[in-house]
All heavy atoms as a GROMACS GRO file, in nm:
protein
  605
    1MET      N    1   0.511   2.800  -0.797
    1MET     CA    2   0.654   2.806  -0.799
    1MET      C    3   0.708   2.673  -0.845
    1MET      O    4   0.650   2.570  -0.818
    1MET     CB    5   0.707   2.848  -0.663
    1MET     CG    6   0.669   2.761  -0.546
    1MET     SD    7   0.740   2.816  -0.391
    1MET     CE    8   0.629   2.944  -0.346
    2SER      N    9   0.819   2.678  -0.919
    2SER     CA   10   0.873   2.554  -0.972
    2SER      C   11   1.025   2.559  -0.980
    2SER      O   12   1.085   2.666  -0.978
    2SER     CB   13   0.814   2.525  -1.111
    2SER     OG   14   0.848   2.629  -1.199
    3GLY      N   15   1.084   2.443  -0.986
    3GLY     CA   16   1.229   2.428  -0.994
    3GLY      C   17   1.268   2.290  -0.946
    3GLY      O   18   1.184   2.204  -0.922
    4LYS      N   19   1.399   2.270  -0.928
    4LYS     CA   20   1.450   2.144  -0.875
    4LYS      C   21   1.473   2.159  -0.726
    4LYS      O   22   1.513   2.266  -0.678
    4LYS     CB   23   1.580   2.105  -0.945
    4LYS     CG   24   1.558   2.063  -1.088
    4LYS     CD   25   1.684   2.012  -1.152
    4LYS     CE   26   1.655   1.973  -1.296
    4LYS     NZ   27   1.775   1.927  -1.364
    5ILE      N   28   1.447   2.053  -0.653
    5ILE     CA   29   1.465   2.053  -0.508
    5ILE      C   30   1.614   2.044  -0.478
    5ILE      O   31   1.680   1.948  -0.519
    5ILE     CB   32   1.388   1.937  -0.443
    5ILE    CG1   33   1.238   1.952  -0.471
    5ILE    CG2   34   1.417   1.932  -0.293
    5ILE    CD1   35   1.156   1.831  -0.432
    6ILE      N   36   1.667   2.144  -0.406
    6ILE     CA   37   1.809   2.142  -0.371
    6ILE      C   38   1.832   2.103  -0.225
    6ILE      O   39   1.941   2.061  -0.190
    6ILE     CB   40   1.877   2.277  -0.401
    6ILE    CG1   41   1.808   2.392  -0.328
    6ILE    CG2   42   1.882   2.301  -0.550
    6ILE    CD1   43   1.882   2.524  -0.334
    7LYS      N   44   1.729   2.117  -0.142
    7LYS     CA   45   1.738   2.074  -0.002
    7LYS      C   46   1.604   2.016   0.039
    7LYS      O   47   1.499   2.062  -0.006
    7LYS     CB   48   1.772   2.191   0.091
    7LYS     CG   49   1.911   2.244   0.075
    7LYS     CD   50   1.942   2.348   0.181
    7LYS     CE   51   2.084   2.397   0.166
    7LYS     NZ   52   2.121   2.490   0.273
    8LEU      N   53   1.608   1.915   0.125
    8LEU     CA   54   1.487   1.852   0.175
    8LEU      C   55   1.500   1.835   0.326
    8LEU      O   56   1.604   1.795   0.375
    8LEU     CB   57   1.468   1.715   0.107
    8LEU     CG   58   1.339   1.644   0.145
    8LEU    CD1   59   1.270   1.592   0.022
    8LEU    CD2   60   1.366   1.530   0.242
    9PHE      N   61   1.392   1.868   0.397
    9PHE     CA   62   1.387   1.853   0.542
    9PHE      C   63   1.271   1.761   0.575
    9PHE      O   64   1.162   1.775   0.519
    9PHE     CB   65   1.364   1.989   0.609
    9PHE     CG   66   1.323   1.979   0.753
    9PHE    CD1   67   1.417   1.962   0.853
    9PHE    CD2   68   1.189   1.985   0.790
    9PHE    CE1   69   1.379   1.951   0.986
    9PHE    CE2   70   1.150   1.975   0.922
    9PHE     CZ   71   1.245   1.958   1.021
   10ALA      N   72   1.292   1.667   0.666
   10ALA     CA   73   1.184   1.579   0.715
   10ALA      C   74   1.207   1.559   0.863
   10ALA      O   75   1.321   1.547   0.909
   10ALA     CB   76   1.186   1.446   0.642
   11SER      N   77   1.098   1.556   0.940
   11SER     CA   78   1.110   1.538   1.084
   11SER      C   79   1.037   1.412   1.129
   11SER      O   80   0.952   1.359   1.057
   11SER     CB   81   1.054   1.659   1.159
   11SER     OG   82   0.912   1.656   1.156
   12GLU      N   83   1.068   1.370   1.250
   12GLU     CA   84   1.003   1.251   1.306
   12GLU      C   85   0.855   1.271   1.332
   12GLU      O   86   0.781   1.175   1.347
   12GLU     CB   87   1.073   1.209   1.435
   12GLU     CG   88   1.060   1.309   1.547
   12GLU     CD   89   1.133   1.269   1.673
   12GLU    OE1   90   1.231   1.195   1.666
   12GLU    OE2   91   1.090   1.314   1.779
   13THR      N   92   0.810   1.395   1.334
   13THR     CA   93   0.668   1.423   1.356
   13THR      C   94   0.588   1.426   1.226
   13THR      O   95   0.468   1.448   1.228
   13THR     CB   96   0.650   1.557   1.430
   13THR    OG1   97   0.706   1.663   1.351
   13THR    CG2   98   0.714   1.553   1.567
   14GLY      N   99   0.656   1.408   1.112
   14GLY     CA  100   0.586   1.401   0.984
   14GLY      C  101   0.595   1.525   0.898
   14GLY      O  102   0.544   1.527   0.788
   15SER      N  103   0.660   1.629   0.948
   15SER     CA  104   0.677   1.750   0.867
   15SER      C  105   0.776   1.724   0.754
   15SER      O  106   0.871   1.647   0.769
   15SER     CB  107   0.732   1.864   0.953
   15SER     OG  108   0.641   1.898   1.053
   16ILE      N  109   0.752   1.791   0.641
   16ILE     CA  110   0.846   1.784   0.529
   16ILE      C  111   0.851   1.923   0.465
   16ILE      O  112   0.750   1.993   0.459
   16ILE     CB  113   0.805   1.676   0.426
   16ILE    CG1  114   0.917   1.656   0.324
   16ILE    CG2  115   0.672   1.707   0.361
   16ILE    CD1  116   0.907   1.526   0.246
   17ALA      N  117   0.970   1.962   0.422
   17ALA     CA  118   0.987   2.092   0.357
   17ALA      C  119   1.099   2.082   0.255
   17ALA      O  120   1.189   1.998   0.268
   17ALA     CB  121   1.017   2.200   0.459
   18VAL      N  122   1.093   2.170   0.154
   18VAL     CA  123   1.194   2.171   0.049
   18VAL      C  124   1.236   2.314   0.018
   18VAL      O  125   1.163   2.409   0.044
   18VAL     CB  126   1.142   2.105  -0.081
   18VAL    CG1  127   1.112   1.958  -0.059
   18VAL    CG2  128   1.020   2.177  -0.137
   19ARG      N  129   1.356   2.324  -0.038
   19ARG     CA  130   1.403   2.449  -0.098
   19ARG      C  131   1.428   2.421  -0.244
   19ARG      O  132   1.483   2.316  -0.279
   19ARG     CB  133   1.530   2.497  -0.032
   19ARG     CG  134   1.506   2.550   0.109
   19ARG     CD  135   1.630   2.611   0.164
   19ARG     NE  136   1.646   2.743   0.105
   19ARG     CZ  137   1.678   2.851   0.173
   19ARG    NH1  138   1.701   2.844   0.302
   19ARG    NH2  139   1.690   2.966   0.113
   20LEU      N  140   1.387   2.514  -0.328
   20LEU     CA  141   1.405   2.497  -0.473
   20LEU      C  142   1.525   2.576  -0.522
   20LEU      O  143   1.570   2.670  -0.455
   20LEU     CB  144   1.280   2.544  -0.547
   20LEU     CG  145   1.149   2.472  -0.512
   20LEU    CD1  146   1.035   2.531  -0.594
   20LEU    CD2  147   1.160   2.324  -0.533
   21ASP      N  148   1.573   2.540  -0.641
   21ASP     CA  149   1.686   2.611  -0.700
   21ASP      C  150   1.645   2.745  -0.759
   21ASP      O  151   1.730   2.824  -0.799
   21ASP     CB  152   1.755   2.525  -0.806
   21ASP     CG  153   1.667   2.493  -0.926
   21ASP    OD1  154   1.544   2.515  -0.920
   21ASP    OD2  155   1.721   2.442  -1.025
   22LYS      N  156   1.518   2.773  -0.764
   22LYS     CA  157   1.467   2.901  -0.815
   22LYS      C  158   1.418   2.984  -0.697
   22LYS      O  159   1.375   2.930  -0.596
   22LYS     CB  160   1.350   2.879  -0.912
   22LYS     CG  161   1.377   2.784  -1.023
   22LYS     CD  162   1.460   2.847  -1.130
   22LYS     CE  163   1.475   2.749  -1.246
   22LYS     NZ  164   1.572   2.785  -1.340
   23ASN      N  165   1.421   3.115  -0.712
   23ASN     CA  166   1.368   3.202  -0.608
   23ASN      C  167   1.216   3.194  -0.605
   23ASN      O  168   1.152   3.181  -0.708
   23ASN     CB  169   1.411   3.346  -0.631
   23ASN     CG  170   1.559   3.366  -0.607
   23ASN    OD1  171   1.617   3.299  -0.524
   23ASN    ND2  172   1.618   3.457  -0.680
   24TYR      N  173   1.161   3.202  -0.486
   24TYR     CA  174   1.017   3.205  -0.472
   24TYR      C  175   0.966   3.341  -0.516
   24TYR      O  176   1.033   3.442  -0.500
   24TYR     CB  177   0.977   3.179  -0.326
   24TYR     CG  178   1.010   3.040  -0.280
   24TYR    CD1  179   1.123   3.015  -0.203
   24TYR    CD2  180   0.932   2.932  -0.316
   24TYR    CE1  181   1.155   2.887  -0.161
   24TYR    CE2  182   0.962   2.804  -0.274
   24TYR     CZ  183   1.074   2.782  -0.197
   24TYR     OH  184   1.106   2.656  -0.158
   25ASN      N  185   0.846   3.344  -0.570
   25ASN     CA  186   0.792   3.471  -0.615
   25ASN      C  187   0.753   3.558  -0.496
   25ASN      O  188   0.738   3.511  -0.383
   25ASN     CB  189   0.676   3.450  -0.713
   25ASN     CG  190   0.560   3.375  -0.652
   25ASN    OD1  191   0.530   3.392  -0.535
   25ASN    ND2  192   0.495   3.294  -0.731
   26ASP      N  193   0.737   3.687  -0.520
   26ASP     CA  194   0.710   3.783  -0.413
   26ASP      C  195   0.579   3.754  -0.340
   26ASP      O  196   0.571   3.776  -0.220
   26ASP     CB  197   0.708   3.925  -0.468
   26ASP     CG  198   0.848   3.974  -0.504
   26ASP    OD1  199   0.946   3.920  -0.448
   26ASP    OD2  200   0.858   4.064  -0.589
   27SER      N  201   0.478   3.705  -0.411
   27SER     CA  202   0.351   3.678  -0.344
   27SER      C  203   0.366   3.569  -0.239
   27SER      O  204   0.304   3.573  -0.134
   27SER     CB  205   0.242   3.642  -0.445
   27SER     OG  206   0.275   3.524  -0.514
   28ALA      N  207   0.451   3.470  -0.266
   28ALA     CA  208   0.476   3.366  -0.167
   28ALA      C  209   0.544   3.424  -0.045
   28ALA      O  210   0.511   3.391   0.069
   28ALA     CB  211   0.561   3.255  -0.227
   29LYS      N  212   0.640   3.512  -0.067
   29LYS     CA  213   0.711   3.575   0.043
   29LYS      C  214   0.618   3.664   0.125
   29LYS      O  215   0.627   3.668   0.248
   29LYS     CB  216   0.828   3.657  -0.010
   29LYS     CG  217   0.937   3.573  -0.072
   29LYS     CD  218   1.046   3.661  -0.131
   29LYS     CE  219   1.149   3.579  -0.205
   29LYS     NZ  220   1.250   3.664  -0.270
   30GLN      N  221   0.531   3.736   0.059
   30GLN     CA  222   0.440   3.828   0.129
   30GLN      C  223   0.332   3.753   0.207
   30GLN      O  224   0.282   3.804   0.306
   30GLN     CB  225   0.376   3.924   0.029
   30GLN     CG  226   0.475   4.022  -0.030
   30GLN     CD  227   0.415   4.105  -0.141
   30GLN    OE1  228   0.300   4.086  -0.180
   30GLN    NE2  229   0.493   4.196  -0.195
   31ALA      N  230   0.298   3.634   0.164
   31ALA     CA  231   0.193   3.557   0.230
   31ALA      C  232   0.233   3.511   0.370
   31ALA      O  233   0.148   3.493   0.457
   31ALA     CB  234   0.154   3.436   0.146
   32CYS      N  235   0.362   3.493   0.393
   32CYS     CA  236   0.411   3.441   0.520
   32CYS      C  237   0.510   3.540   0.582
   32CYS      O  238   0.621   3.556   0.530
   32CYS     CB  239   0.479   3.306   0.499
   32CYS     SG  240   0.371   3.185   0.420
   33PRO      N  241   0.472   3.605   0.691
   33PRO     CA  242   0.556   3.710   0.749
   33PRO      C  243   0.694   3.663   0.795
   33PRO      O  244   0.790   3.737   0.787
   33PRO     CB  245   0.474   3.760   0.867
   33PRO     CG  246   0.373   3.655   0.895
   33PRO     CD  247   0.349   3.583   0.766
   34GLY      N  248   0.706   3.538   0.838
   34GLY     CA  249   0.834   3.488   0.884
   34GLY      C  250   0.903   3.397   0.784
   34GLY      O  251   0.986   3.314   0.820
   35PHE      N  252   0.869   3.411   0.656
   35PHE     CA  253   0.917   3.322   0.550
   35PHE      C  254   1.069   3.307   0.554
   35PHE      O  255   1.144   3.405   0.558
   35PHE     CB  256   0.874   3.377   0.414
   35PHE     CG  257   0.918   3.294   0.298
   35PHE    CD1  258   0.863   3.170   0.275
   35PHE    CD2  259   1.013   3.342   0.209
   35PHE    CE1  260   0.902   3.093   0.166
   35PHE    CE2  261   1.052   3.266   0.100
   35PHE     CZ  262   0.997   3.143   0.080
   36ASN      N  263   1.116   3.181   0.555
   36ASN     CA  264   1.259   3.153   0.563
   36ASN      C  265   1.315   3.082   0.440
   36ASN      O  266   1.424   3.027   0.444
   36ASN     CB  267   1.291   3.073   0.689
   36ASN     CG  268   1.227   2.935   0.689
   36ASN    OD1  269   1.166   2.893   0.592
   36ASN    ND2  270   1.239   2.865   0.800
   37GLY      N  271   1.238   3.081   0.330
   37GLY     CA  272   1.287   3.020   0.206
   37GLY      C  273   1.246   2.876   0.185
   37GLY      O  274   1.281   2.817   0.084
   38TRP      N  275   1.173   2.819   0.278
   38TRP     CA  276   1.130   2.680   0.266
   38TRP      C  277   0.981   2.672   0.232
   38TRP      O  278   0.902   2.758   0.273
   38TRP     CB  279   1.154   2.605   0.397
   38TRP     CG  280   1.298   2.582   0.426
   38TRP    CD1  281   1.385   2.672   0.482
   38TRP    CD2  282   1.373   2.464   0.402
   38TRP    NE1  283   1.510   2.617   0.493
   38TRP    CE2  284   1.505   2.488   0.445
   38TRP    CE3  285   1.343   2.340   0.349
   38TRP    CZ2  286   1.606   2.393   0.436
   38TRP    CZ3  287   1.444   2.245   0.340
   38TRP    CH2  288   1.574   2.272   0.383
   39ALA      N  289   0.944   2.568   0.160
   39ALA     CA  290   0.805   2.536   0.131
   39ALA      C  291   0.780   2.397   0.187
   39ALA      O  292   0.857   2.304   0.162
   39ALA     CB  293   0.779   2.538  -0.019
   40GLY      N  294   0.673   2.381   0.264
   40GLY     CA  295   0.651   2.250   0.325
   40GLY      C  296   0.511   2.232   0.377
   40GLY      O  297   0.421   2.310   0.350
   41ASN      N  298   0.498   2.125   0.455
   41ASN     CA  299   0.368   2.090   0.512
   41ASN      C  300   0.394   2.013   0.641
   41ASN      O  301   0.472   1.917   0.641
   41ASN     CB  302   0.289   2.006   0.412
   41ASN     CG  303   0.145   1.988   0.448
   41ASN    OD1  304   0.114   1.953   0.562
   41ASN    ND2  305   0.057   2.012   0.353
   42VAL      N  306   0.332   2.055   0.750
   42VAL     CA  307   0.355   1.988   0.879
   42VAL      C  308   0.267   1.866   0.898
   42VAL      O  309   0.289   1.788   0.990
   42VAL     CB  310   0.338   2.085   0.998
   42VAL    CG1  311   0.441   2.197   0.992
   42VAL    CG2  312   0.198   2.142   1.004
   43SER      N  313   0.168   1.847   0.811
   43SER     CA  314   0.080   1.730   0.821
   43SER      C  315   0.054   1.670   0.683
   43SER      O  316  -0.059   1.640   0.647
   43SER     CB  317  -0.052   1.770   0.888
   43SER     OG  318  -0.117   1.871   0.813
   44ALA      N  319   0.159   1.654   0.607
   44ALA     CA  320   0.148   1.607   0.469
   44ALA      C  321   0.106   1.460   0.460
   44ALA      O  322   0.146   1.378   0.542
   44ALA     CB  323   0.281   1.624   0.397
   45ASP      N  324   0.027   1.432   0.360
   45ASP     CA  325  -0.012   1.295   0.328
   45ASP      C  326   0.112   1.219   0.279
   45ASP      O  327   0.202   1.278   0.218
   45ASP     CB  328  -0.118   1.299   0.216
   45ASP     CG  329  -0.169   1.162   0.181
   45ASP    OD1  330  -0.259   1.115   0.253
   45ASP    OD2  331  -0.117   1.102   0.085
   46PRO      N  332   0.120   1.089   0.304
   46PRO     CA  333   0.237   1.012   0.259
   46PRO      C  334   0.267   1.022   0.110
   46PRO      O  335   0.383   1.020   0.071
   46PRO     CB  336   0.202   0.868   0.298
   46PRO     CG  337   0.113   0.883   0.417
   46PRO     CD  338   0.030   1.008   0.388
   47ILE      N  339   0.166   1.036   0.025
   47ILE     CA  340   0.193   1.046  -0.119
   47ILE      C  341   0.262   1.178  -0.152
   47ILE      O  342   0.350   1.183  -0.239
   47ILE     CB  343   0.064   1.027  -0.204
   47ILE    CG1  344   0.099   1.007  -0.352
   47ILE    CG2  345  -0.031   1.144  -0.188
   47ILE    CD1  346   0.171   0.880  -0.382
   48LEU      N  347   0.229   1.285  -0.082
   48LEU     CA  348   0.297   1.413  -0.102
   48LEU      C  349   0.444   1.400  -0.062
   48LEU      O  350   0.534   1.442  -0.134
   48LEU     CB  351   0.229   1.523  -0.020
   48LEU     CG  352   0.287   1.662  -0.038
   48LEU    CD1  353   0.239   1.724  -0.168
   48LEU    CD2  354   0.247   1.751   0.078
   49LYS      N  355   0.468   1.337   0.052
   49LYS     CA  356   0.606   1.316   0.098
   49LYS      C  357   0.684   1.229   0.000
   49LYS      O  358   0.798   1.260  -0.033
   49LYS     CB  359   0.606   1.250   0.236
   49LYS     CG  360   0.547   1.336   0.344
   49LYS     CD  361   0.540   1.258   0.474
   49LYS     CE  362   0.458   1.330   0.576
   49LYS     NZ  363   0.443   1.252   0.699
   50SER      N  364   0.623   1.123  -0.047
   50SER     CA  365   0.690   1.032  -0.141
   50SER      C  366   0.724   1.103  -0.271
   50SER      O  367   0.832   1.082  -0.328
   50SER     CB  368   0.601   0.911  -0.171
   50SER     OG  369   0.579   0.837  -0.055
   51THR      N  370   0.633   1.186  -0.320
   51THR     CA  371   0.656   1.259  -0.444
   51THR      C  372   0.771   1.356  -0.430
   51THR      O  373   0.858   1.366  -0.517
   51THR     CB  374   0.528   1.332  -0.488
   51THR    OG1  375   0.422   1.236  -0.501
   51THR    CG2  376   0.547   1.403  -0.621
   52LEU      N  377   0.776   1.429  -0.318
   52LEU     CA  378   0.886   1.523  -0.294
   52LEU      C  379   1.019   1.449  -0.282
   52LEU      O  380   1.120   1.491  -0.339
   52LEU     CB  381   0.860   1.606  -0.168
   52LEU     CG  382   0.748   1.710  -0.180
   52LEU    CD1  383   0.715   1.768  -0.043
   52LEU    CD2  384   0.787   1.820  -0.278
   53LEU      N  385   1.020   1.338  -0.209
   53LEU     CA  386   1.143   1.262  -0.191
   53LEU      C  387   1.192   1.204  -0.324
   53LEU      O  388   1.311   1.211  -0.356
   53LEU     CB  389   1.121   1.150  -0.089
   53LEU     CG  390   1.242   1.065  -0.055
   53LEU    CD1  391   1.357   1.148  -0.001
   53LEU    CD2  392   1.203   0.957   0.045
   54ALA      N  393   1.101   1.149  -0.403
   54ALA     CA  394   1.139   1.092  -0.533
   54ALA      C  395   1.192   1.200  -0.627
   54ALA      O  396   1.292   1.179  -0.698
   54ALA     CB  397   1.019   1.022  -0.597
   55ALA      N  398   1.128   1.316  -0.626
   55ALA     CA  399   1.173   1.427  -0.712
   55ALA      C  400   1.311   1.476  -0.669
   55ALA      O  401   1.396   1.508  -0.754
   55ALA     CB  402   1.072   1.541  -0.708
   56HIS      N  403   1.335   1.481  -0.540
   56HIS     CA  404   1.467   1.523  -0.490
   56HIS      C  405   1.574   1.421  -0.531
   56HIS      O  406   1.681   1.460  -0.580
   56HIS     CB  407   1.462   1.539  -0.339
   56HIS     CG  408   1.592   1.579  -0.277
   56HIS    ND1  409   1.660   1.693  -0.315
   56HIS    CD2  410   1.665   1.524  -0.179
   56HIS    CE1  411   1.771   1.703  -0.243
   56HIS    NE2  412   1.776   1.601  -0.160
   57ALA      N  413   1.546   1.294  -0.512
   57ALA     CA  414   1.643   1.189  -0.544
   57ALA      C  415   1.675   1.183  -0.693
   57ALA      O  416   1.789   1.158  -0.732
   57ALA     CB  417   1.591   1.054  -0.496
   58SER      N  418   1.574   1.207  -0.776
   58SER     CA  419   1.593   1.198  -0.921
   58SER      C  420   1.627   1.331  -0.986
   58SER      O  421   1.647   1.338  -1.108
   58SER     CB  422   1.468   1.140  -0.987
   58SER     OG  423   1.359   1.229  -0.972
   59LYS      N  424   1.632   1.437  -0.907
   59LYS     CA  425   1.662   1.572  -0.957
   59LYS      C  426   1.562   1.617  -1.063
   59LYS      O  427   1.597   1.686  -1.159
   59LYS     CB  428   1.804   1.581  -1.007
   59LYS     CG  429   1.907   1.530  -0.908
   59LYS     CD  430   2.019   1.625  -0.889
   59LYS     CE  431   2.127   1.576  -0.796
   59LYS     NZ  432   2.091   1.556  -0.661
   60THR      N  433   1.437   1.576  -1.046
   60THR     CA  434   1.329   1.610  -1.136
   60THR      C  435   1.272   1.747  -1.101
   60THR      O  436   1.260   1.781  -0.984
   60THR     CB  437   1.216   1.505  -1.126
   60THR    OG1  438   1.270   1.377  -1.154
   60THR    CG2  439   1.102   1.534  -1.220
   61LYS      N  440   1.234   1.824  -1.201
   61LYS     CA  441   1.170   1.953  -1.177
   61LYS      C  442   1.030   1.931  -1.121
   61LYS      O  443   0.958   1.841  -1.163
   61LYS     CB  444   1.162   2.032  -1.308
   61LYS     CG  445   1.098   2.168  -1.292
   61LYS     CD  446   1.088   2.240  -1.426
   61LYS     CE  447   1.006   2.365  -1.411
   61LYS     NZ  448   0.973   2.426  -1.540
   62VAL      N  449   0.993   2.014  -1.023
   62VAL     CA  450   0.860   2.009  -0.965
   62VAL      C  451   0.794   2.146  -0.972
   62VAL      O  452   0.863   2.248  -0.980
   62VAL     CB  453   0.862   1.964  -0.816
   62VAL    CG1  454   0.912   1.822  -0.803
   62VAL    CG2  455   0.944   2.058  -0.731
   63THR      N  456   0.663   2.145  -0.971
   63THR     CA  457   0.585   2.267  -0.953
   63THR      C  458   0.505   2.248  -0.826
   63THR      O  459   0.437   2.145  -0.810
   63THR     CB  460   0.491   2.292  -1.073
   63THR    OG1  461   0.571   2.305  -1.191
   63THR    CG2  462   0.409   2.417  -1.052
   64LEU      N  463   0.515   2.344  -0.735
   64LEU     CA  464   0.446   2.336  -0.607
   64LEU      C  465   0.321   2.423  -0.610
   64LEU      O  466   0.327   2.540  -0.650
   64LEU     CB  467   0.538   2.384  -0.493
   64LEU     CG  468   0.673   2.316  -0.481
   64LEU    CD1  469   0.753   2.380  -0.368
   64LEU    CD2  470   0.657   2.167  -0.459
   65SER      N  471   0.211   2.367  -0.567
   65SER     CA  472   0.089   2.443  -0.547
   65SER      C  473   0.089   2.487  -0.401
   65SER      O  474   0.100   2.404  -0.310
   65SER     CB  475  -0.033   2.355  -0.577
   65SER     OG  476  -0.152   2.425  -0.546
   66ILE      N  477   0.077   2.617  -0.379
   66ILE     CA  478   0.092   2.675  -0.246
   66ILE      C  479  -0.044   2.722  -0.194
   66ILE      O  480  -0.124   2.778  -0.268
   66ILE     CB  481   0.190   2.794  -0.251
   66ILE    CG1  482   0.325   2.749  -0.304
   66ILE    CG2  483   0.203   2.862  -0.117
   66ILE    CD1  484   0.392   2.640  -0.224
   67SER      N  485  -0.065   2.701  -0.062
   67SER     CA  486  -0.191   2.741   0.001
   67SER      C  487  -0.162   2.799   0.140
   67SER      O  488  -0.164   2.726   0.239
   67SER     CB  489  -0.285   2.621   0.011
   67SER     OG  490  -0.403   2.656   0.080
   68GLY      N  491  -0.128   2.925   0.146
   68GLY     CA  492  -0.105   2.991   0.274
   68GLY      C  493   0.030   2.958   0.335
   68GLY      O  494   0.127   2.932   0.265
   69CYS      N  495   0.033   2.958   0.468
   69CYS     CA  496   0.157   2.938   0.543
   69CYS      C  497   0.142   2.823   0.641
   69CYS      O  498   0.031   2.782   0.674
   69CYS     CB  499   0.190   3.062   0.625
   69CYS     SG  500   0.200   3.211   0.529
   70THR      N  501   0.254   2.775   0.689
   70THR     CA  502   0.258   2.671   0.791
   70THR      C  503   0.386   2.688   0.871
   70THR      O  504   0.466   2.778   0.842
   70THR     CB  505   0.244   2.530   0.729
   70THR    OG1  506   0.219   2.435   0.831
   70THR    CG2  507   0.365   2.492   0.647
   71ALA      N  508   0.408   2.605   0.969
   71ALA     CA  509   0.527   2.610   1.054
   71ALA      C  510   0.543   2.748   1.118
   71ALA      O  511   0.649   2.807   1.115
   71ALA     CB  512   0.652   2.569   0.976
   72GLY      N  513   0.433   2.798   1.172
   72GLY     CA  514   0.437   2.927   1.239
   72GLY      C  515   0.464   3.044   1.147
   72GLY      O  516   0.515   3.147   1.190
   73GLY      N  517   0.432   3.030   1.020
   73GLY     CA  518   0.453   3.136   0.922
   73GLY      C  519   0.590   3.135   0.857
   73GLY      O  520   0.622   3.220   0.776
   74ALA      N  521   0.674   3.036   0.890
   74ALA     CA  522   0.809   3.028   0.834
   74ALA      C  523   0.813   2.965   0.696
   74ALA      O  524   0.901   2.995   0.616
   74ALA     CB  525   0.900   2.950   0.928
   75TRP      N  526   0.718   2.877   0.667
   75TRP     CA  527   0.715   2.808   0.538
   75TRP      C  528   0.588   2.846   0.463
   75TRP      O  529   0.483   2.865   0.523
   75TRP     CB  530   0.708   2.657   0.555
   75TRP     CG  531   0.817   2.590   0.629
   75TRP    CD1  532   0.939   2.642   0.663
   75TRP    CD2  533   0.814   2.457   0.681
   75TRP    NE1  534   1.012   2.549   0.731
   75TRP    CE2  535   0.938   2.434   0.744
   75TRP    CE3  536   0.721   2.355   0.680
   75TRP    CZ2  537   0.970   2.314   0.805
   75TRP    CZ3  538   0.753   2.235   0.740
   75TRP    CH2  539   0.876   2.215   0.801
   76VAL      N  540   0.598   2.854   0.330
   76VAL     CA  541   0.476   2.855   0.250
   76VAL      C  542   0.427   2.711   0.248
   76VAL      O  543   0.506   2.617   0.247
   76VAL     CB  544   0.499   2.911   0.107
   76VAL    CG1  545   0.524   3.060   0.110
   76VAL    CG2  546   0.609   2.839   0.034
   77LYS      N  547   0.296   2.693   0.254
   77LYS     CA  548   0.238   2.559   0.268
   77LYS      C  549   0.217   2.493   0.132
   77LYS      O  550   0.148   2.546   0.046
   77LYS     CB  551   0.105   2.566   0.342
   77LYS     CG  552   0.044   2.430   0.369
   77LYS     CD  553  -0.082   2.441   0.451
   77LYS     CE  554  -0.139   2.304   0.478
   77LYS     NZ  555  -0.264   2.313   0.554
   78VAL      N  556   0.276   2.376   0.116
   78VAL     CA  557   0.261   2.298  -0.006
   78VAL      C  558   0.129   2.219   0.002
   78VAL      O  559   0.109   2.141   0.093
   78VAL     CB  560   0.379   2.201  -0.025
   78VAL    CG1  561   0.356   2.113  -0.148
   78VAL    CG2  562   0.510   2.276  -0.037
   79ALA      N  563   0.042   2.244  -0.096
   79ALA     CA  564  -0.087   2.174  -0.102
   79ALA      C  565  -0.083   2.060  -0.203
   79ALA      O  566  -0.154   1.960  -0.187
   79ALA     CB  567  -0.197   2.272  -0.137
   80ALA      N  568   0.001   2.074  -0.307
   80ALA     CA  569   0.011   1.971  -0.410
   80ALA      C  570   0.146   1.984  -0.480
   80ALA      O  571   0.207   2.090  -0.479
   80ALA     CB  572  -0.102   1.985  -0.513
   81VAL      N  573   0.190   1.874  -0.542
   81VAL     CA  574   0.316   1.871  -0.614
   81VAL      C  575   0.293   1.813  -0.753
   81VAL      O  576   0.229   1.709  -0.766
   81VAL     CB  577   0.422   1.784  -0.541
   81VAL    CG1  578   0.552   1.780  -0.619
   81VAL    CG2  579   0.444   1.831  -0.400
   82TYR      N  580   0.344   1.881  -0.852
   82TYR     CA  581   0.342   1.832  -0.988
   82TYR      C  582   0.486   1.799  -1.025
   82TYR      O  583   0.574   1.886  -1.014
   82TYR     CB  584   0.286   1.938  -1.085
   82TYR     CG  585   0.147   1.980  -1.050
   82TYR    CD1  586   0.124   2.082  -0.959
   82TYR    CD2  587   0.036   1.917  -1.107
   82TYR    CE1  588  -0.006   2.121  -0.926
   82TYR    CE2  589  -0.094   1.955  -1.075
   82TYR     CZ  590  -0.113   2.058  -0.983
   82TYR     OH  591  -0.240   2.098  -0.951
   83SER      N  592   0.514   1.678  -1.067
   83SER     CA  593   0.650   1.635  -1.098
   83SER      C  594   0.663   1.612  -1.248
   83SER      O  595   0.579   1.546  -1.309
   83SER     CB  596   0.681   1.507  -1.022
   83SER     OG  597   0.810   1.461  -1.050
   84ASP      N  598   0.768   1.667  -1.308
   84ASP     CA  599   0.792   1.650  -1.453
   84ASP      C  600   0.847   1.512  -1.481
   84ASP      O  601   0.913   1.452  -1.402
   84ASP     CB  602   0.890   1.755  -1.505
   84ASP     CG  603   0.824   1.892  -1.514
   84ASP    OD1  604   0.703   1.904  -1.492
   84ASP    OD2  605   0.898   1.988  -1.544
   0.00000   0.00000   0.00000
């Protein structure tokens, strides 16, 4: 899935999640029963967090590599980020 980050969530426990300006594909929605429109990672490496934050700040298009679900099935899990 790809697009520009329109919303970013970060918590004190290290979780980070984003919403893109494009709709997520159906396979992403079907993978997570409680999907709420966010893609994120509850234990992301600092470089993943930095890349998402930089892309959001610069309004750069990203492509997210997804690997299952996280956050109790509410988010599709971001495994990698490609930034244009």
